[in-house]
N, C-alpha and C positions, 0 to 999 in steps of 0.2 A: 466434485470430477476431477479427472485427470487429462491435462491436457487436452482436454476437449472441452467444449461448448457444447448447448444443449437446445442451442439456434434460435436460442431469446424467450424474450419474454411475450405476454404474448396479449396485443392492445385490448384493451379492456381489465383482463382481473386485476387486482389490485397490486401493485407493485410490492417488493419486501423491502426494503433502507436499514439498515445494520446504521448510525451516524455514532463516530464515538466524540466524545465531549471534551478535549484537553488542558479545558482549565477549569480553574482549582477555584475560580464561581461558579459552577457552576450556569444555575438555571439566571442568573444575574451578566453572566458573558456577553458579550461581540460575541461568543462563536457559537452560541448558543443560538443566538440573534437572527443572525445569519444563516447558519441551517433554519429555522423555524422559516425564514423565510424559500428559502431555497426549494421550502417542503409545500407550503404553499399554493410555489405554481409549480411543481410535479399537477400536485390535487388540481388544479384549475385543466392538464393536459390529461391525466388520466389517473383514477382514481390508487393513494398511494400511503402506504401502510409505513409510518417508522419509528424507532426504536430506538431511543437514542441511550446510550452507555454513556454516562456523566463518570467517569474514570477517576475522580476522588473518589466517588463512593462507594467503584468493586471496591480500593482502600488494598489495594497487594502491597505486602514489603518491601523495600529495596530487591530488587534480583545481586546476585552474590555475584551472579557470574560463573556457576558450578558447573553450566555444559550439558546435565544429566537431560537435558532434551536435545540435544544436538547428537549427543554421542551414544546414548542408552536409548531416546524416548521420551519422546511428549510426557507421555503418562508421567512418566517417573519426576514432572515436575512439584516441588515438597508443593505450590499451591494448583497442583494441577484439578482440586474439585475449584477454582475460580477459572480459569483459564481456560480445562478442557469444553465446559456451555458456552463461554464465549463464542473457541471457535466454530461450535457445531452449530450456531445466529451464524456466525459467517457464510456457513456451507448452504446452509437453510435461504440465507438472504441473495437477493437479484443481486444488489449494487452497494455499494459501502460510500458514505461519508466518511475522511480523515479531516477534523481540526484543529485547532490551538492558537494559542495567540502569543505572538516573538515579548520571551523575556530574556532580554541583555542579550534582543540581539539571534536567537537562537530556541530550537523546542522550548515547550517547558521540559523542566526535570518528570514533569508526570507522567505527559508523554512520549518523554526518550524512555525513562520506566517498565511504561506499561510495552514499551514493543517491542525491549531485552525481555520480556516471558514469551516474545514470539521467533526469539533468533532459528526455534529449526524453520518455520515455514520458510524462512533464509538458502537451508542447503536442502527443507524438500518442501518445496513448492505446490500448493496444490490448488488456490482458487480461482483454480483460471477461470471467463467466461464470468469472474464478476466484473462489472462496472464499476470505476472508483470516480468520485471527486475531492478532492482536499482542497482545503480554506485554511487562510491565515490573518487576522488582526492584528494593528497593531496599532498602536500612537501614534508610533512616528515611524521607524523605515526596520529593516529586516525581516520583510516579508518572503520572499524570493530565496532566501535562506532552508525558513522555515516548508514553504510550499515546497523546496529542493526533498530535503529532508521526508515528510509527509508521501509525498510520487516514485518515492525512493523505495520506501522503503514498499507502500502498496504493491507497487513494481515489484520489486525480489521476492514478494508473496505467491506470484502469479495474476496480482488482477491489471486491468488493462486500464490505467487514467483517461480518461477521457479529455476533461475540464480540468481548471485549475481558477481560483479567485481569491484573492487580498485585499481587504479591504482600511481603510486608515478612519480609528475609533475617532478620533478627533473633530473628526470632519462630523461625521453621522449627526449634528445642527448645524447643518445650512443644506439648506431644500435642492440648491442647483447639486451637488455632490450624492445627495439621496437620492434622485429621480437617479443620475450615473450609478449609481449602484442597484434601482429594482430594474433597470436595464438590463445589468449584468445578472444578475442573480435569473430572469426572464430567461437569456441565453445562457446559463448555465444546467436550469429548470428542460430547457427545450434538449437542446443535448446529452443530458444523463437518460431522460424518458427516452430519445431520438435510440439511443443507442444499447439501453439496455433491449430495447424491443431490434433491433435488427440483429444482436447478439452475433454477428462475428468479431473476431479477436482480432484486434490492431500489432498493426506491425512494429520491433521492436526499435528503443531509441537504442543509439550506440550506449548507453550507460549499459540498461538493462541486458545490451549484448554483452556484454566481458562482465557483469555479475554472472551468466549463463553457464561463460566463462571459467569466470574463479572458482569457479559452485564447485565445475563439472572438472578440474584438473583437483580443488579439496577430497572427493567421492573417490578418485583414481584413485587420492594416496590413501587412505582407508580402507584397507581388507577384511573382506567378511563384519563390516556394519553397517550397523541401519543404514546408513545417508548410499554406503555402496551398493547394497540390496534393491535401498526405493529408486536408483539412479539404473541400475541393469534392466528391472521391472516392467522400465517404461522404457528403456533401447535409449535414452539421452547420453549414453556415450557417444557414442553415432550418429548426435543428430547436432545442429549451426545452433536451435535455438528449443526451448524444451514444446512449442507448437509450431503443427505445419501451416505456418503462414508466412507470406511475403516478407523483403530482408534488403532493406539496398543495397547494393551491391558493393560502396566505399563502404560502409561499415560492415560489412561483411568481411572484406579486406584486411580491416584492419582489426578490427579482432580476432582475428586468424590468425595473422599476421603475431603483433601484442602475446594473446595467449602461448603461442612459439614460442617465446621468449623469453617468458613466464615458468614454462616444462624448463628450458635448458638450463636456465637458472636454477631454477629447483636443483634438480640433480645433478648440479655441478654445487651443490651447499655453497651459492653465491650470495646467500641474508645478510648480510651486515647490518649495522647498528648505526639508526642516522637522528639529525636533529638537522 
């Protein structure tokens, strides 16, 4: 779907969820275990079909940053035979769950590498109407960094991130903590199911507005490119955001101001090395 929603899911029919497990420990990971808890709570509210995509089992090699997917088209990616079908599954899903453990206070290399293969979706987002949940697990800290990365990624693809959840795996042997986790999981599941069924597009956060402006400026500077044609076909060069949703007035003003400064700086050739 392009910059629109199909009106949401229909209560009573099975929801189709695609869950990306960014832990190399697969079914032994807390990432997967938390996702299955969310699935169980969703099932209690409405029939739900969850397909788990274990990124270690997907097995794509390290992305070498050729940018062929961005500059030529996604089908030109050397790993498109693997990535293409996954993108098609996202298109068919009602919602996504992106989850990863914290490794050295950042997202796992496994998840980061997988996301690189979807760089073209930052330039040509199309997953509008897809609701998303992001999760992070860690024995210590670093949840915020990983959750921010996953949320930013899903948002840049066009998804509407409706809620997020971080847990401390080292505390999961304490009954009181588990009770708190279960309460949070129930809330996450209820929000996820409710937002999918509602089907309305959420108002973008300031970071999402700035990402839109950055991609808008980039596409403008790429004459006769696949990106420019994609944006022109959808009328996005004349828009303040991909979709016609309410925008916070302050966020709109600041995003516009920063975008104008960016364009002037680019025209003047003021980009400099920095450290």
